[in-house]
Residue, then its C-alpha position, 0 to 999 in steps of 0.5 A: m700528123d697526116l703523113n699525106n700532107k705536105l708543106w713548104v718552109f719559106q725563111s725570111n732573111r732577117v727577123l719580121s716584126s709582128v706588124e710585118e708579120n700580121q701582114i704577111s700571115e693575113i695575106l697569106s690567109n687571103f690567098l688560101d682560102s682561096w688556093a685551089a688544084h683544078g679548081a678543087d678547095l686546098k685544105s691549106n694552113l699557116k704558121i709563122l715560126d720565130h718570127k723568121f720561118i714561112i710554113i705552109e701546110v696541105d692536106e693532101n688527102q682531099t686534093k694533090a696539091s698541082g704544078c699550077s698551085i705550087d706555081s700561084l703559092n710562089q707568085c704569092i710569096r714573090q709577092i711578098d717578098a717584093e713588097y719586104n725584100l725579105e728573100l723568100l726564096n733565095r736557098l742559098l741563104v743559111s739559118f743557124e743559132s749562134k753561140d749566144g742563141k740567137l737565131e742568124t741567117i746569112p749567105m751559104k759563104q759566110f756559114k762556111e767561113k764562120i764554121k771554118t772559124s769556128e765561129i760554129d761548131g759541129n753541136s751549132y744547129v741548122y735549119n733544113l728548109s728542104v723538108s717537105s712532110p710534119e714528120e722530116f719537119q718535127s725530125q729534121f727542121k732543126l738539128p745539131l750540124k754536125e747531124s745535118w744536112a750541112k755535116s760536109y760542111l766540118t772538116s773536123 
């Protein structure tokens, strides 16, 4: 794990089929093969986790991702979104593990309601899309709600 690496996490509003996952991987791999910042190639990699989370990591030891290169990544994500209708840039969706261990993604308003009705409790795992480094990903991507960004929604 390199502390100079930067990453982005995009979540799908639903589970991707294996066909969709393969197609999206191919689109993103082709994009990443030519991804550059101010003419310098960006060394990057791609991972799709749990058939839902698209993780792009760039090695900033060689070249830092610039505003323009980040914009081009977001444009690629928007194109995938348009084709597959995944709401990849919708940050008002929350992913969590239900009490039966199923990974679910719902709008924030429903998430808050499920906390109020105890369908989601402090021990339910929630996902943090704002992690931006491999270190943060390892330590903060998936946490019990009571230790996460969403702990303020608990009324204990």
